Backbone as numpy.savetxt, mean C-alpha at the origin, in Angstrom:
# Nx Ny Nz CAx CAy CAz Cx Cy Cz
21.25 -17.76 -12.96 20.53 -17.68 -11.97 19.42 -17.62 -12.68
18.03 -18.60 -12.56 16.77 -18.38 -13.60 16.14 -18.61 -12.31
14.87 -17.37 -13.29 14.14 -16.74 -11.94 12.38 -16.86 -12.64
11.63 -16.88 -11.92 10.12 -16.79 -12.64 9.34 -16.10 -11.40
9.15 -15.57 -12.40 8.05 -13.96 -12.49 7.12 -14.32 -12.57
6.07 -14.41 -10.38 4.75 -14.85 -10.81 3.82 -13.09 -10.87
2.53 -13.73 -11.42 1.10 -12.77 -11.13 1.46 -11.23 -12.29
2.35 -11.82 -13.33 2.96 -10.09 -14.14 2.03 -9.81 -14.93
2.21 -8.35 -15.16 1.45 -8.03 -15.70 2.27 -7.41 -17.32
1.98 -6.64 -18.15 2.45 -6.05 -19.00 3.42 -4.68 -18.42
2.74 -4.25 -17.54 3.93 -3.05 -16.91 5.42 -3.56 -16.43
4.89 -5.04 -15.43 5.99 -5.84 -14.67 7.34 -6.16 -16.29
6.70 -6.96 -17.02 7.29 -6.83 -18.02 8.10 -6.03 -18.75
7.30 -4.93 -19.00 8.13 -3.99 -19.79 9.35 -2.92 -18.88
8.97 -2.87 -17.14 9.89 -2.01 -16.62 11.07 -3.02 -16.35
10.99 -4.38 -16.00 11.84 -5.42 -15.62 12.70 -5.63 -17.02
12.25 -5.73 -18.02 12.59 -6.09 -19.41 14.21 -5.16 -19.52
13.23 -4.07 -19.55 14.02 -2.04 -19.74 15.38 -2.81 -18.70
15.71 -3.11 -17.67 16.89 -3.06 -16.86 17.28 -4.44 -16.66
16.97 -5.74 -17.62 17.11 -6.87 -17.59 18.99 -6.72 -18.30
19.35 -5.72 -19.23 20.80 -5.85 -20.09 21.43 -5.37 -19.11
20.82 -5.22 -17.98 22.09 -4.53 -16.90 22.63 -5.61 -16.06
21.98 -6.52 -16.27 21.92 -7.92 -15.20 21.75 -9.17 -15.59
23.41 -9.50 -16.48 24.18 -10.46 -17.75 23.80 -11.37 -16.51
24.15 -11.87 -15.51 23.62 -13.29 -14.37 22.16 -13.81 -14.45
21.52 -12.37 -14.36 20.02 -13.22 -14.14 19.16 -13.41 -15.82
17.89 -14.65 -15.58 17.77 -15.13 -16.77 16.17 -15.06 -16.04
15.51 -14.74 -16.77 13.92 -14.33 -16.18 12.73 -14.74 -17.39
11.60 -15.55 -16.22 10.59 -15.99 -17.21 9.47 -15.13 -16.56
8.35 -14.80 -17.56 7.23 -14.42 -16.76 5.84 -15.06 -17.17
5.04 -15.37 -15.87 3.80 -15.94 -16.13 3.28 -15.12 -15.40
1.42 -14.89 -16.20 0.57 -14.00 -15.74 -0.21 -14.59 -14.39
0.39 -16.17 -13.99 -0.39 -16.53 -12.65 0.85 -16.22 -11.71
-0.75 -16.15 -10.75 -0.32 -15.89 -9.49 0.62 -16.53 -8.30
1.61 -16.67 -7.39 2.06 -17.63 -6.57 0.96 -18.33 -6.13
1.08 -19.22 -5.93 -0.13 -19.90 -4.33 0.19 -21.50 -4.16
-0.07 -22.27 -3.43 0.44 -23.53 -3.01 -0.01 -24.30 -4.76
-1.28 -24.22 -5.15 -1.37 -24.76 -6.73 -1.23 -24.83 -7.91
-0.09 -23.40 -7.67 0.99 -22.89 -8.80 2.34 -23.08 -8.02
2.85 -23.29 -7.75 3.52 -23.05 -7.17 4.79 -24.13 -7.99
4.32 -25.12 -7.99 4.91 -25.71 -8.97 5.07 -25.88 -10.46
5.04 -25.00 -10.86 5.51 -23.65 -12.10 6.79 -23.96 -12.20
7.46 -23.03 -10.89 8.85 -22.95 -10.80 9.94 -24.21 -10.63
9.31 -25.09 -11.22 10.53 -26.67 -11.02 11.73 -26.33 -12.16
12.65 -26.65 -11.50 13.82 -25.74 -12.65 14.31 -24.32 -12.00
13.78 -23.56 -11.12 14.35 -22.01 -10.95 14.86 -21.96 -10.20
15.70 -20.89 -9.98 16.72 -20.81 -8.49 15.94 -19.58 -7.66
14.85 -19.05 -8.21 13.63 -18.03 -7.23 12.68 -17.93 -7.93
12.19 -17.11 -7.04 10.75 -16.74 -7.64 10.29 -15.41 -7.17
9.83 -14.81 -7.67 9.65 -13.36 -7.69 7.96 -13.05 -7.54
7.45 -12.89 -6.34 5.92 -12.63 -6.79 5.70 -10.95 -5.86
4.04 -10.56 -5.79 4.08 -9.73 -5.29 3.29 -9.61 -4.68
2.77 -8.43 -4.31 1.69 -8.00 -2.55 0.53 -9.09 -2.42
-0.33 -9.83 -3.51 -1.15 -10.16 -4.13 -1.07 -11.45 -3.47
0.30 -12.23 -3.73 0.80 -13.41 -3.49 0.03 -14.41 -2.75
0.40 -15.77 -2.67 0.12 -16.27 -1.16 1.35 -17.43 -1.32
1.89 -16.83 -0.11 3.87 -17.39 0.09 3.43 -18.13 1.57
2.69 -18.85 1.58 1.93 -19.24 2.69 3.14 -20.52 3.06
3.08 -20.94 4.16 4.22 -22.28 4.35 3.82 -23.62 3.36
2.69 -24.21 3.14 2.75 -24.37 1.99 3.46 -24.63 1.06
2.68 -23.18 0.19 3.84 -22.74 -1.36 5.19 -22.88 -0.88
5.95 -22.36 0.44 7.55 -22.58 0.32 7.36 -23.92 0.49
6.74 -24.45 1.20 7.72 -26.00 1.28 7.39 -26.84 0.19
6.97 -26.33 -1.21 6.57 -26.84 -2.58 8.14 -26.23 -2.72
8.04 -24.87 -3.33 9.20 -24.21 -3.88 10.34 -25.12 -2.68
10.76 -25.41 -1.54 11.76 -25.48 -1.39 12.16 -27.28 -1.95
11.07 -27.64 -2.08 11.44 -29.11 -2.09 11.57 -28.69 -3.72
11.39 -27.86 -4.67 11.47 -27.88 -6.66 13.25 -27.10 -6.66
14.04 -27.19 -5.18 15.14 -26.34 -5.45 15.30 -25.31 -5.15
13.83 -24.58 -5.68 14.17 -22.69 -4.90 14.67 -22.46 -3.59
15.21 -20.99 -3.87 16.26 -21.22 -2.30 15.81 -19.76 -1.95
15.36 -18.79 -2.84 14.82 -17.38 -2.97 13.81 -16.72 -3.44
13.19 -16.14 -2.49 11.88 -15.69 -2.81 12.00 -14.10 -3.04
11.93 -13.76 -3.81 11.96 -11.71 -4.54 10.74 -11.48 -4.18
10.72 -10.39 -3.48 9.01 -9.47 -3.47 9.55 -8.71 -3.73
8.87 -7.82 -4.53 9.05 -7.15 -5.82 7.60 -5.51 -5.18
7.79 -5.76 -3.78 6.97 -4.47 -3.14 7.29 -4.11 -2.00
7.15 -3.86 -0.73 7.84 -3.17 0.67 6.96 -4.01 1.50
5.97 -4.21 1.65 6.05 -5.32 2.58 5.67 -6.93 2.25
5.95 -7.27 2.89 6.16 -8.68 2.94 4.79 -9.97 4.20
3.85 -9.58 4.28 3.27 -10.19 5.15 2.52 -11.46 4.25
2.53 -11.33 3.04 1.97 -12.33 2.45 3.19 -13.36 2.59
4.25 -13.20 3.36 4.87 -14.33 3.12 4.80 -14.76 4.81
5.20 -16.62 4.67 5.04 -17.06 6.10 6.50 -16.92 6.61
7.14 -15.72 6.56 9.10 -15.39 7.43 9.35 -16.31 7.88
8.36 -16.83 9.32 9.43 -17.98 10.10 9.48 -19.02 9.44
8.37 -19.81 8.45 8.85 -20.55 7.82 9.71 -20.81 7.01
9.74 -19.38 6.46 11.21 -19.79 5.71 12.19 -19.74 6.21
12.25 -19.12 7.24 13.66 -19.28 7.56 13.96 -20.57 7.86
13.17 -21.01 8.95 13.53 -22.40 9.22 13.96 -23.55 8.24
13.46 -23.14 6.50 13.70 -23.92 5.85 14.57 -23.85 4.68
15.05 -22.78 5.41 17.11 -21.91 5.09 16.59 -21.25 3.70
15.52 -21.10 3.89 15.04 -20.35 2.49 15.41 -18.36 2.36
15.45 -17.68 1.76 16.10 -16.42 1.95 14.07 -15.96 1.44
14.34 -14.82 1.65 13.75 -13.63 1.33 14.10 -11.81 1.44
13.76 -11.47 0.11 13.82 -10.01 0.06 12.94 -9.55 -0.15
13.23 -7.82 -0.35 11.65 -6.80 -0.45 12.14 -5.94 -1.48
11.69 -5.16 -1.70 12.18 -3.75 -2.10 11.66 -2.67 -1.03
12.58 -2.03 0.16 11.98 -1.42 0.96 11.25 -0.19 0.57
11.71 0.08 -0.57 11.28 2.38 -0.48 11.11 1.95 -1.69
10.88 2.72 -2.58 10.07 2.80 -4.35 8.72 4.00 -4.07
9.86 5.25 -4.58 9.28 6.35 -4.69 8.30 6.57 -3.60
8.44 7.23 -2.24 7.78 7.01 -1.39 6.58 8.20 -1.38
7.79 9.46 -2.61 6.54 10.45 -2.90 5.27 10.34 -3.63
5.40 9.31 -4.76 4.13 8.37 -5.85 3.19 8.67 -4.87
3.42 8.10 -3.08 2.23 6.80 -3.00 1.64 8.45 -1.95
2.32 9.55 -1.33 2.12 10.71 0.07 0.74 11.65 -1.74
1.50 11.61 -2.73 1.32 12.29 -3.75 -0.45 11.55 -3.98
-0.70 9.93 -3.96 -1.66 9.43 -4.38 -2.39 9.90 -2.45
-2.00 9.43 -1.87 -2.98 10.04 -0.40 -3.45 11.26 -0.53
-2.67 12.36 -1.11 -3.34 13.84 -0.97 -4.32 13.95 -2.17
-4.28 13.41 -3.49 -5.04 13.08 -4.42 -6.68 12.92 -3.85
-6.12 11.29 -3.23 -7.56 10.43 -2.68 -8.54 11.64 -1.62
-7.77 12.37 -0.88 -8.26 12.98 0.70 -8.89 14.16 -0.61
-8.59 15.08 -1.23 -9.26 16.05 -2.09 -10.52 15.49 -3.03
-10.30 14.23 -3.66 -11.00 13.84 -4.20 -12.69 13.45 -3.43
-11.85 12.92 -2.25 -13.01 11.90 -1.42 -13.83 13.45 -0.43
-13.22 14.78 -0.08 -14.27 15.66 0.12 -14.04 16.77 -0.26
-13.64 16.78 -1.59 -14.22 17.63 -2.88 -14.90 17.12 -3.84
-15.65 15.48 -3.45 -16.08 15.09 -4.50 -16.20 15.64 -6.11
-14.93 15.18 -6.17 -14.43 15.34 -7.87 -15.18 14.34 -8.38
-15.16 13.31 -8.03 -15.32 11.94 -8.55 -17.27 11.93 -8.95
-17.56 12.56 -8.24 -19.11 12.42 -8.58 -19.52 13.79 -9.63
-18.42 15.03 -9.71 -18.42 15.95 -10.32 -17.60 15.92 -11.37
-17.05 14.83 -12.10 -16.42 14.36 -13.13 -17.77 13.55 -13.72
-18.34 12.50 -13.50 -18.92 11.80 -14.16 -20.81 13.18 -14.23
-21.25 14.07 -13.19 -21.74 14.89 -13.39 -21.99 15.27 -15.25
-20.71 16.36 -15.16 -20.26 17.35 -15.79 -20.20 16.24 -17.23
-19.69 14.85 -17.71 -19.87 13.96 -18.55 -21.24 13.67 -19.27
-22.13 14.05 -18.55 -24.05 13.75 -18.57 -24.73 15.58 -18.30
-23.25 16.31 -18.95 -24.02 17.73 -19.00 -24.49 18.61 -18.09
-24.35 17.69 -16.66 -24.74 18.42 -15.42 -24.03 18.81 -14.55
-24.21 20.76 -14.84 -22.85 21.57 -14.50 -23.75 22.05 -13.11
-24.67 21.45 -11.98 -25.54 21.70 -10.37 -24.27 21.27 -9.67
-23.91 21.96 -8.92 -23.03 22.27 -7.13 -24.01 20.91 -6.78
-25.07 20.76 -6.13 -25.75 19.81 -5.14 -24.79 19.15 -3.99
-24.38 19.28 -3.10 -24.00 17.81 -2.95 -22.43 18.01 -3.31
-21.46 18.44 -3.62 -20.25 18.88 -3.68 -19.64 19.59 -2.72
-20.01 20.26 -1.85 -19.43 21.10 -1.13 -18.24 20.25 -0.56
-17.09 21.11 0.14 -15.66 20.25 0.36 -15.55 20.88 1.16
-14.04 20.63 1.90 -13.24 21.64 2.42 -12.47 22.56 2.00
-11.99 23.28 3.17 -10.58 23.91 2.50 -9.52 23.63 3.65
-8.72 22.80 2.92 -7.24 22.22 3.93 -6.68 23.28 4.34
-6.55 24.72 3.83 -5.27 25.30 3.76 -6.06 25.74 5.50
-4.98 25.79 6.56 -5.51 26.02 8.53 -6.20 24.78 8.77
-6.34 23.75 8.12 -6.50 22.38 8.53 -5.59 22.04 9.79
-5.51 20.82 9.86 -4.72 20.37 10.79 -4.37 18.48 10.30
-3.40 18.33 9.98 -3.07 17.31 9.19 -2.41 15.95 10.74
-3.31 14.93 10.47 -2.72 14.16 11.99 -2.30 12.38 10.87
-0.93 12.68 10.74 0.08 11.56 10.03 0.35 10.53 11.26
0.02 9.30 11.04 0.02 7.78 11.73 1.36 7.27 10.96
2.63 7.40 11.29 3.46 6.34 10.75 4.39 7.20 10.19
5.60 8.05 10.28 5.86 8.80 10.04 7.40 8.80 9.48
7.89 7.36 8.84 8.91 6.65 7.96 8.99 8.01 6.44
9.41 7.77 5.47 9.64 7.81 3.96 8.44 8.42 3.74
7.09 7.34 3.47 6.27 8.37 2.78 5.72 9.07 3.78
5.27 8.78 5.22 4.47 9.78 6.27 5.79 11.19 5.74
6.50 10.92 5.99 7.73 12.41 5.34 6.93 13.05 4.86
7.33 12.62 3.41 6.79 13.10 2.01 5.47 13.55 2.29
4.48 12.70 2.94 3.48 13.50 2.80 3.13 14.87 3.82
4.09 14.81 4.74 3.62 15.89 6.13 4.71 17.09 5.10
4.93 16.96 4.34 5.65 18.08 3.41 4.13 18.38 2.45
3.87 17.82 1.61 2.88 18.04 1.62 1.47 18.51 1.62
1.48 18.14 2.67 0.30 18.99 3.87 0.80 20.70 4.48
1.87 20.26 3.98 2.79 21.13 4.74 2.66 22.88 3.40
2.96 22.31 2.69 2.70 22.94 1.18 1.34 23.10 1.19
0.49 22.72 1.74 -1.05 23.60 1.77 -2.21 24.38 2.76
-0.45 24.75 3.22 -0.13 25.70 4.92 -1.36 24.50 6.11
-1.38 23.48 6.37 -1.61 22.68 7.64 -0.82 23.03 8.53
-1.56 22.68 9.85 -0.44 22.06 11.07 -0.59 20.55 10.82
1.02 19.97 10.96 0.91 18.78 10.52 1.45 18.26 12.23
0.64 17.17 12.28 0.81 16.10 13.56 1.76 14.86 12.88
1.96 14.46 14.05 2.70 13.21 13.35 2.79 12.20 14.93
2.70 10.76 14.39 2.84 9.65 15.80 3.52 8.63 15.28
4.38 8.17 15.34 5.03 7.05 15.04 5.67 6.84 16.78
6.17 5.37 17.25 6.61 5.15 17.99 8.51 4.65 17.94
8.58 5.33 16.39 9.88 6.06 16.82 9.94 7.57 16.40
10.00 8.12 16.81 9.74 9.96 16.39 10.96 10.24 15.57
10.67 10.77 14.84 12.22 11.19 13.83 12.46 12.81 14.11
13.10 13.46 15.08 12.96 14.74 15.84 13.36 15.42 14.65
14.47 14.91 13.32 14.73 15.75 12.29 13.69 16.52 12.06
12.69 15.51 11.68 10.81 15.88 10.78 10.81 17.61 11.76
10.82 17.52 12.83 10.58 18.30 13.81 11.08 19.82 13.57
12.74 19.62 13.92 13.77 20.26 13.57 13.92 20.77 12.54
13.26 20.38 11.10 13.30 20.93 10.38 11.72 21.53 8.94
11.10 21.96 10.10 9.49 22.16 10.02 8.43 20.94 9.50
8.89 20.23 9.18 7.80 19.19 8.29 7.01 18.60 9.03
7.42 18.84 10.17 6.05 17.96 11.86 6.06 19.57 12.44
4.93 19.63 13.26 4.71 20.53 13.84 5.28 20.18 15.33
4.75 18.53 15.83 5.12 18.20 17.48 4.41 17.14 16.59
4.90 15.68 18.16 5.18 14.67 17.59 4.11 14.39 18.77
2.74 13.85 18.86 1.67 13.16 19.59 1.37 12.17 19.36
0.61 11.80 20.12 -0.19 10.12 20.73 -1.22 9.74 20.00
-1.34 8.58 20.06 -2.49 8.58 18.71 -3.69 8.78 19.11
-4.48 9.33 20.50 -5.61 9.89 20.91 -5.73 11.68 20.66
-4.10 12.14 20.83 -4.57 13.38 20.21 -4.39 13.71 18.86
-4.40 12.75 18.04 -4.23 12.76 16.46 -6.12 12.46 16.15
-6.51 11.78 16.72 -7.89 11.43 16.75 -8.26 12.60 17.18
-8.26 13.36 18.23 -9.07 14.00 18.75 -9.13 16.05 17.82
-7.57 16.08 17.43 -7.11 17.29 17.17 -7.21 17.03 15.01
-7.17 16.15 14.94 -6.97 15.74 13.28 -7.93 15.93 12.52
-8.30 17.30 11.17 -9.06 17.23 10.52 -8.63 15.99 9.33
-7.87 15.72 8.57 -7.31 14.67 8.03 -5.89 13.82 8.82
-6.57 12.33 8.53 -5.75 11.23 9.33 -5.62 10.78 8.21
-3.83 10.19 7.85 -3.13 9.73 7.01 -2.96 8.48 7.78
-2.78 6.86 7.15 -2.47 5.97 7.51 -1.52 5.31 7.15
-0.06 5.14 7.71 1.16 4.65 7.01 2.11 3.76 7.66
1.24 3.57 8.82 2.01 2.91 9.77 2.37 1.23 9.85
3.50 0.28 10.24 3.56 -0.88 9.24 1.85 -1.55 10.24
1.62 -3.06 9.39 0.94 -3.53 9.66 0.95 -5.06 11.01
0.74 -4.87 11.97 1.43 -5.99 12.74 -0.07 -6.50 14.30
0.90 -6.95 14.93 -0.24 -7.55 16.00 -1.05 -6.54 16.11
-0.38 -5.46 17.06 -0.20 -3.81 17.61 -1.29 -3.79 16.55
-0.80 -2.52 15.14 -1.19 -2.17 14.41 -2.81 -2.36 14.02
-3.04 -4.00 14.31 -4.39 -4.63 12.79 -5.44 -3.58 14.08
-6.49 -3.28 13.42 -7.15 -2.42 13.47 -7.07 -1.29 14.49
-6.11 -0.88 14.55 -5.51 0.54 15.12 -6.56 1.27 14.59
-7.25 1.85 13.64 -8.93 2.70 13.45 -9.85 1.88 13.79
-10.98 1.90 14.83 -12.00 0.87 14.76 -12.80 1.38 15.62
-13.81 1.37 16.24 -15.28 1.86 17.07 -14.44 2.78 17.92
-13.62 2.36 18.82 -13.68 3.19 19.68 -12.71 4.94 19.32
-11.31 4.33 18.29 -10.68 5.09 18.07 -11.43 6.10 16.99
-12.41 5.73 15.70 -13.54 6.38 15.40 -14.57 7.80 16.88
-14.34 6.95 17.52 -15.49 7.79 18.50 -14.66 8.69 19.00
-13.50 8.99 18.81 -12.80 10.23 19.47 -12.07 10.84 18.49
-12.66 10.47 17.53 -12.15 12.12 15.81 -13.61 12.93 15.61
-12.84 14.13 15.16 -13.81 15.07 14.56 -14.95 14.60 13.88
-16.18 15.46 14.57 -16.77 14.59 13.78 -16.22 15.56 12.26
-16.82 14.50 10.77 -15.89 14.68 9.45 -14.99 14.84 8.87
-14.14 13.93 10.36 -13.25 13.81 9.44 -12.87 12.95 7.83
-11.56 13.51 7.48 -11.10 12.62 6.33 -10.18 12.00 6.80
-10.29 10.61 6.53 -9.55 9.75 6.86 -9.29 8.70 5.57
-7.97 8.53 5.22 -6.99 8.24 4.45 -6.15 6.83 4.36
-6.53 5.93 3.76 -5.81 4.79 4.26 -4.46 4.18 2.68
-3.57 4.52 2.47 -2.69 3.77 1.36 -1.62 3.02 1.80
-1.91 2.96 3.44 -1.24 1.29 3.70 -0.91 -0.22 3.72
-1.47 -0.51 4.60 -2.48 -1.66 4.97 -3.58 -1.96 4.69
-4.37 -2.56 4.08 -6.40 -2.73 4.76 -6.43 -2.64 6.28
-5.82 -4.14 6.63 -5.55 -4.22 8.17 -5.96 -3.32 9.09
-5.15 -2.42 9.19 -5.08 -1.12 9.64 -6.86 -0.44 10.23
-7.21 -0.61 9.53 -8.52 -0.13 9.35 -10.08 -1.18 10.25
-10.39 -1.13 10.73 -11.67 -2.01 11.20 -12.62 -1.60 10.19
-12.81 -2.63 9.08 -13.64 -1.70 7.72 -15.05 -2.23 8.58
-15.91 -3.02 8.75 -17.46 -2.70 9.43 -17.55 -1.39 10.26
-16.66 -1.32 11.21 -16.04 -0.22 12.20 -15.86 1.14 11.54
-15.83 1.13 10.16 -15.03 1.88 9.05 -16.83 2.53 8.81
-17.64 1.58 8.03 -18.44 1.87 7.74 -19.98 2.35 8.95
-19.62 1.94 9.45 -20.55 2.37 10.72 -20.23 3.91 11.25
-18.82 4.35 10.65 -18.43 5.52 11.73 -19.05 6.74 9.90
-18.90 6.29 9.30 -19.51 6.49 7.65 -20.96 7.12 7.41
-21.92 6.09 8.10 -23.01 6.06 8.53 -23.47 6.82 9.18
-22.64 7.32 10.34 -22.90 8.24 11.43 -22.55 9.53 11.15
-21.82 9.60 10.46 -21.17 10.75 9.56 -19.75 11.32 10.51
-19.48 10.28 11.23 -18.45 10.54 12.00 -17.05 10.94 10.45
-17.42 10.36 10.13 -16.26 10.26 8.84 -16.95 10.91 7.74
-16.61 11.88 7.51 -17.29 13.12 6.53 -16.33 12.04 5.29
-14.98 11.95 4.94 -14.85 11.23 4.03 -13.41 10.56 4.33
-13.74 9.31 3.24 -13.06 8.37 3.25 -12.03 7.66 1.36
-10.39 8.28 1.85 -9.97 7.77 0.50 -9.05 6.43 0.61
-9.20 5.43 0.20 -8.79 4.09 0.54 -8.02 3.57 -0.65
-7.38 3.52 -0.45 -6.58 2.87 -1.98 -5.77 0.99 -1.10
-6.50 0.44 0.07 -6.44 -0.34 0.89 -7.51 -0.49 1.48
-7.88 -1.57 1.85 -8.96 -1.91 2.84 -9.20 -3.90 2.88
-9.87 -4.23 3.95 -9.89 -5.10 4.18 -11.40 -6.18 3.53
-11.04 -7.17 3.16 -11.85 -7.62 1.84 -11.58 -7.76 0.23
-10.36 -6.71 0.27 -9.69 -6.75 -1.23 -8.77 -7.43 -1.87
-8.86 -8.57 -1.21 -8.21 -9.52 -1.80 -8.22 -9.63 -3.24
-9.86 -10.82 -3.35 -10.16 -11.21 -4.28 -10.26 -10.13 -5.72
-9.83 -8.94 -5.23 -10.73 -7.63 -6.22 -8.57 -7.64 -7.43
-7.58 -7.09 -5.99 -6.22 -6.98 -6.17 -5.76 -6.94 -7.48
-6.02 -6.31 -8.91 -5.10 -6.56 -10.36 -5.75 -7.14 -10.54
-7.34 -7.64 -10.14 -7.99 -8.36 -11.15 -9.34 -7.79 -12.16
-9.44 -7.86 -12.95 -10.72 -7.31 -14.20 -11.76 -8.28 -13.75
-13.56 -7.80 -13.14 -13.94 -8.29 -12.11 -15.33 -7.31 -12.88
-15.29 -7.07 -14.03 -16.09 -5.67 -14.52 -17.63 -6.60 -15.24
-16.91 -8.02 -15.34 -18.37 -8.52 -16.08 -19.00 -9.44 -14.96
-19.19 -9.25 -13.45 -19.11 -9.86 -12.40 -19.81 -9.40 -11.32
-20.94 -10.14 -10.65 -21.33 -9.00 -9.55 -21.32 -9.66 -8.35
-20.64 -8.14 -7.82 -19.72 -8.44 -6.39 -21.06 -8.58 -5.58
-22.08 -8.53 -5.56 -23.05 -8.99 -4.22 -22.78 -8.50 -2.99
-22.85 -9.36 -2.31 -22.95 -8.52 -0.60 -21.08 -8.75 -0.11
-20.81 -7.50 -0.98 -18.87 -7.62 -0.73 -18.90 -6.01 0.23
-17.97 -6.20 0.67 -17.14 -4.99 1.87 -17.02 -3.65 -0.04
-16.66 -4.36 -0.74 -16.56 -3.44 -1.79 -17.94 -2.58 -2.53
-18.79 -3.50 -2.65 -20.23 -3.05 -2.62 -20.62 -1.89 -1.91
-20.08 -2.52 -0.71 -20.75 -1.39 0.72 -20.19 -0.08 0.15
-18.85 -0.10 0.21 -18.69 1.23 -0.04 -18.72 2.56 -0.64
-18.63 1.13 -1.65 -19.26 2.17 -3.45 -19.98 2.87 -3.21
-20.87 2.30 -2.59 -22.13 2.80 -1.84 -22.42 3.99 -1.36
-21.13 4.63 -1.01 -21.53 5.83 -0.54 -20.64 7.10 -1.07
-21.65 8.21 -1.02 -20.85 9.22 -2.10 -19.69 10.04 -1.64
-19.31 9.60 -0.42 -18.33 10.17 -0.27 -16.46 9.32 0.10
-16.96 8.19 -0.79 -16.21 7.53 -0.97 -15.26 7.41 -1.61
-14.15 7.07 -1.88 -13.29 6.67 -3.23 -12.29 5.41 -2.87
-12.27 4.96 -3.78 -11.85 3.20 -3.96 -10.71 3.34 -5.10
-9.70 3.12 -4.77 -8.02 2.87 -5.81 -7.63 1.60 -5.56
-7.15 0.86 -7.01 -6.97 -0.44 -6.58 -6.21 -0.71 -6.21
-5.46 -0.28 -4.90 -3.82 -0.74 -4.63 -2.83 0.06 -5.72
-2.76 0.63 -5.91 -2.11 1.41 -6.98 -1.79 2.71 -6.90
-1.34 3.24 -5.67 -0.40 4.33 -4.54 0.70 4.63 -5.14
1.83 3.36 -5.21 2.84 3.44 -5.72 3.45 3.60 -6.76
2.26 3.31 -7.90 1.49 3.09 -8.80 2.42 3.70 -10.59
3.92 4.07 -10.53 3.83 5.51 -11.67 5.29 4.74 -12.44
5.95 5.41 -13.01 6.62 5.05 -14.00 8.53 4.73 -13.06
8.10 6.03 -11.88 9.67 5.99 -11.42 9.53 4.65 -10.18
8.74 4.39 -9.48 8.57 3.32 -8.75 8.77 2.52 -9.27
8.17 1.98 -10.57 8.27 0.54 -11.48 9.09 0.64 -11.76
10.78 1.22 -12.34 11.74 1.49 -12.87 12.34 1.34 -11.03
12.44 1.45 -10.04 13.11 1.17 -8.89 12.50 -0.03 -8.20
11.70 -0.27 -8.67 11.57 -2.10 -8.17 12.10 -2.90 -8.71
11.84 -2.83 -10.30 12.95 -3.29 -11.15 14.10 -3.39 -10.04
15.22 -2.59 -10.66 16.33 -2.69 -10.23 16.73 -2.55 -9.09
16.04 -2.70 -7.96 16.72 -3.59 -6.50 15.93 -4.94 -6.70
14.84 -5.24 -7.15 14.49 -6.64 -7.05 15.83 -7.52 -7.84
16.02 -7.24 -9.34 16.69 -7.74 -9.86 18.59 -7.80 -9.28
18.52 -6.91 -8.55 20.05 -6.07 -7.43 20.17 -7.31 -6.84
18.69 -7.56 -5.95 19.14 -8.78 -4.86 19.27 -10.17 -5.54
18.44 -10.07 -6.78 18.30 -11.80 -7.50 20.11 -11.98 -7.90
20.67 -10.71 -8.25 21.91 -10.81 -8.83 23.61 -11.26 -7.83
22.68 -10.73 -6.16 23.63 -10.35 -5.01 23.37 -12.18 -5.03
22.34 -12.56 -4.97 22.32 -14.19 -4.15 22.74 -14.84 -5.40
22.90 -14.83 -6.92 23.65 -15.37 -7.78 25.40 -15.77 -7.48
25.52 -14.10 -6.71 27.28 -14.32 -6.77 27.19 -14.68 -5.15
26.40 -14.98 -4.34 26.79 -15.24 -2.93 27.08 -14.43 -2.63
26.47 -13.02 -2.49 26.92 -11.87 -1.88 26.09 -11.55 -1.07
26.32 -10.06 -0.35 24.89 -10.12 0.94 24.17 -9.13 0.49
23.05 -9.43 0.77 21.98 -8.04 0.62 21.92 -7.17 1.21
21.47 -6.31 0.85 21.27 -4.57 1.36 20.49 -4.44 2.83
21.20 -4.47 3.44 20.80 -4.86 4.91 18.46 -4.28 5.15
18.52 -3.50 4.31 17.83 -3.22 4.35 16.24 -4.10 3.72
17.11 -4.42 2.33 15.95 -5.66 1.65 15.97 -7.00 2.11
16.49 -7.18 3.04 16.31 -8.52 3.43 15.56 -9.13 4.32
14.46 -9.87 4.13 13.78 -9.86 5.20 14.37 -11.48 5.99
14.57 -12.42 5.23 14.97 -13.28 6.41 16.44 -14.64 5.11
């Protein structure tokens, strides 16, 4: 079983190489080149390819891979919106993913973004390095006693709910499929509809799947319903938030602080070093101009524990394919 890993970095090689001895039937080669229709031909002679969230696994890419004899696409991430799943299914290709890896890591990053953006920790850090110890412009809010609204209460949302409870917050949840056990266990105070979240929450964190229904879930209309000065956090998918509406909300003062690990228009930046480039009129440059916005580079998952789990699940999927075994139900996409 030969697998070509696209878009790999040093940390990918390290985490996967550490686990490979446990999978003797899987042979892996790494390339830093990302998977696109242009680069798909590199997979000639391989049984499978492995890609990350920033790959382009479109119909054209899949068609080229299938023509080369590749039968499996291993996504080493939870999301698979980069893959044209219907086309993969139509040409008999298998697609797998890593359904959940260290949900606590993402939840911890979400609350870190909230604290950093609201308490202006990023600004304070820079000031102190310049021997400026003034406090002007650094005032924030106490989260204790406030209300957190969590949209999407799967493993990540539930982990964040537990953290917010530890801060002494009231926690409201919104989900198409409410988990009553979270209420019974005191993790979530109650489930409400989206409008109630917008109207009552002081902190709103997004953990929903991105699909046609949730696209631009946060927009001009929903932002208008939010509390003045609300803290908005997105560590899920950029498309959940209409970025132009968000910018308008920040400028109007409706959004008091925003912490974004993902955002619309980030694709050209994800995991790229662009420090010698002028971004010009870009979403990133506009967001970075606001003192109450904190951006990180799609890194909420990025812990040693998560990397280990990603490697184990991905290699397990490859081995199962090599042996003709069934994939775990939550790992298989098609």
